[in-house]
C-alpha positions in Angstrom: -3.9 -42.3 18.7 -0.8 -42.0 17.0 -0.7 -38.9 14.7 0.6 -40.0 11.0 1.9 -38.0 8.6 -0.3 -36.9 5.7 -0.2 -38.7 2.2 -0.3 -36.9 -1.0 -3.8 -35.3 -1.4 -6.1 -36.9 -3.7 -5.9 -36.4 -7.5 -9.3 -34.6 -7.1 -8.2 -32.2 -5.1 -5.1 -31.6 -6.6 -7.3 -30.9 -9.7 -9.7 -28.2 -7.6 -6.5 -26.5 -6.0 -5.4 -25.4 -9.6 -8.7 -24.6 -10.7 -9.6 -22.4 -7.6 -5.7 -20.6 -7.6 -5.9 -16.9 -6.7 -4.3 -15.6 -9.4 -5.6 -18.2 -11.7 -6.8 -14.9 -13.7 -3.3 -13.3 -13.9 -0.7 -13.8 -16.2 1.9 -16.7 -15.2 4.5 -14.1 -14.4 2.4 -12.4 -12.3 1.0 -15.1 -9.6 2.3 -16.2 -6.6 3.7 -19.4 -6.5 1.8 -21.9 -5.0 2.0 -25.9 -5.1 -0.9 -27.6 -6.7 -2.1 -29.1 -3.8 -2.3 -25.3 -1.5 -5.9 -25.9 -0.6 -5.9 -29.4 -0.1 -6.2 -29.2 3.2 -8.8 -27.3 5.6 -7.9 -23.5 7.1 -8.3 -25.4 10.0 -5.9 -28.3 9.5 -3.3 -26.1 8.0 -3.9 -24.0 11.4 -3.1 -26.8 13.8 0.0 -28.0 11.4 1.5 -25.1 11.5 1.2 -24.5 15.1 3.2 -27.7 15.6 5.7 -26.5 13.6 5.7 -23.9 15.1 6.4 -25.0 18.8 8.9 -26.8 17.5 10.8 -23.8 16.4 10.6 -22.2 19.6 11.8 -25.0 21.1 15.1 -25.2 19.3 15.3 -21.3 20.3 15.5 -22.8 24.0 12.3 -21.3 24.8 9.9 -22.3 27.6 6.9 -23.4 26.6 5.1 -24.5 29.7 5.6 -20.8 30.2 2.1 -19.0 30.6 3.0 -16.6 28.6 4.6 -18.9 25.6 2.1 -21.8 25.9 -0.4 -20.2 23.6 2.4 -18.6 21.2 2.3 -21.6 18.5 -1.7 -21.6 17.5 -2.2 -17.8 18.2 0.9 -17.7 15.1 -0.4 -19.8 13.2 -3.9 -19.2 13.2 -2.4 -15.0 12.3 -0.6 -16.6 9.1 -3.5 -18.6 7.9 -6.4 -16.3 8.8 -4.8 -12.8 8.7 -1.2 -12.6 7.1 -1.7 -14.9 4.4 -5.5 -14.8 3.9 -4.7 -13.7 0.7 -4.2 -16.7 -0.8 -7.0 -18.5 -0.2 -9.2 -17.4 -3.9 -12.5 -17.6 -1.4 -11.1 -14.0 -0.6 -10.9 -12.9 -4.0 -13.3 -10.0 -3.9 -15.7 -9.2 -6.1 -15.1 -5.9 -7.9 -18.6 -4.7 -8.4 -19.3 -1.7 -11.0 -21.8 0.8 -11.4 -22.9 2.5 -14.5 -21.7 6.2 -14.7 -24.9 7.9 -15.2 -22.7 11.2 -13.7 -20.6 10.9 -17.1 -17.9 11.7 -15.1 -14.7 11.7 -17.1 -11.8 13.3 -15.4 -9.1 11.6 -13.1 -10.4 9.6 -10.4 -7.9 8.9 -7.4 -8.2 6.6 -4.3 -4.8 7.8 -2.1 -3.4 6.3 0.7 -4.7 3.1 1.1 -3.5 1.0 4.2 -1.0 -1.7 3.2 0.2 -4.5 5.7 2.2 -7.5 3.5 4.7 -9.7 4.0 8.2 -10.2 2.9 8.8 -13.7 1.2 12.6 -13.5 1.5 12.3 -13.2 5.3 8.6 -13.4 6.5 8.9 -9.8 8.0 6.2 -7.3 7.6 6.0 -5.0 4.5 3.9 -1.8 5.9 2.9 1.2 3.9 0.6 2.9 1.0 -1.5 2.1 -2.3 -2.4 5.0 -4.6 -4.9 3.8 -7.4 -6.2 6.0 -10.3 -8.2 5.3 -13.3 -10.4 7.4 -15.7 -13.9 6.2 -15.4 -15.9 5.2 -19.3 -19.3 4.0 -18.8 -18.7 2.6 -15.5 -17.5 3.2 -12.3 -16.3 1.5 -9.1 -17.5 1.3 -5.3 -14.6 2.7 -3.4 -13.9 0.3 -0.6 -13.5 -2.5 -3.7 -10.1 -0.5 -4.3 -8.8 -1.3 -1.1 -10.1 -4.9 -0.9 -8.2 -5.5 -4.3 -4.8 -4.3 -2.7 -5.3 -6.3 1.0 -6.3 -9.3 -1.1 -3.0 -9.5 -2.6 -1.2 -7.8 0.0 -2.3 -10.2 2.2 0.8 -12.9 1.7 4.2 -13.6 0.8 5.2 -11.1 -1.5 7.7 -8.9 -3.3 6.7 -5.2 -3.9 7.4 -5.6 -7.3 5.3 -8.5 -7.8 2.1 -7.0 -6.0 2.3 -3.6 -7.5 1.5 -5.1 -10.9 -1.2 -7.3 -9.4 -3.2 -4.5 -8.5 -2.9 -2.6 -11.3 -3.8 -5.8 -13.9 -6.7 -6.6 -11.3 -8.6 -3.7 -11.7 -7.7 -3.8 -15.3 -9.4 -6.6 -15.7 -12.2 -5.6 -13.8 -13.0 -2.5 -14.9 -12.3 -2.9 -19.0 -10.0 -0.6 -19.2 -6.1 -0.1 -19.6 -6.1 3.8 -18.2 -4.9 2.7 -14.7 -2.1 3.8 -12.8 -1.1 2.1 -9.5 1.8 3.3 -7.1 2.8 1.6 -3.6 5.2 2.9 -1.4 6.5 0.9 2.0 8.8 0.3 4.5 10.0 -3.4 4.5 11.7 -4.1 8.4 13.6 -7.1 6.1 15.5 -3.7 6.0 15.1 -1.7 8.8 15.4 -4.5 11.4 17.8 -7.0 9.6 21.1 -7.0 7.4 21.5 -3.1 7.1 19.4 -1.7 9.2 18.0 0.8 7.1 15.2 3.1 9.1 15.3 5.7 7.0 14.9 4.8 3.5 11.3 3.5 1.4 10.5 1.7 -1.7 7.9 3.0 -4.1 6.8 1.0 -7.3 4.6 2.1 -10.0 2.2 0.2 -12.8 1.1 3.0 -15.6 -1.1 1.7 -17.8 -3.4 2.9 -21.0 -3.3 6.8 -20.4 -1.4 7.1 -17.8 1.3 5.6 -20.0 1.3 8.0 -22.9 0.0 11.0 -21.7 2.8 12.8 -19.3 0.9 15.1 -18.4 -1.8 12.9 -16.6 0.8 10.7 -15.3 2.1 13.7 -13.7 -0.8 14.8 -12.5 -1.9 11.9 -10.5 1.9 12.4 -9.0 0.8 15.3 -8.0 -2.5 14.7 -6.5 -1.2 11.9 -4.3 2.0 14.4 -3.2 4.8 13.1 -5.3 
């Protein structure tokens, strides 16, 4: 049977995609750019389509796709894109930030540092590798520590720019924790700088977002920086 190009998604699918966008809870300027029909296709359908496109790219490069080392590459790349590198585009993977009563009455700085970060530069589609550091001041509630890691991973696993990633993580935590007293600092190496263009392997990029008392109190902000070794 001849494969026909997929037509435009049904109106209901477009509406669902808009309603379920991964960043609907964020201010417009912090949302990852997505079309309204971004979720009209299933993951399996996307993998099949991307595999065909990447097969064509490899052919244009002159690679022999009958070689047993290359034959499975288009599908492997497609699965990596949909299921791993860019899974943060799918709102089904948005982590639930579960809060617990702060029955210990802990009121001091709480820091989760050196959170492993893998992302992808949206300008060249090459990796961004780094660490995220998060701090907040507990009030009536605290959050399970692993959820901080999951929030970072959710926003990192999509095409990104580091500035937006930093602010997305901070805003998500502000909303989830119900407080502005949040600090996020990300330090990362960008392979678009290291492996192409200027080929600079020694530089790194640092971005930060401070809210509430972290923004107002330099002593608190400096304590956060000291604790993460900055």
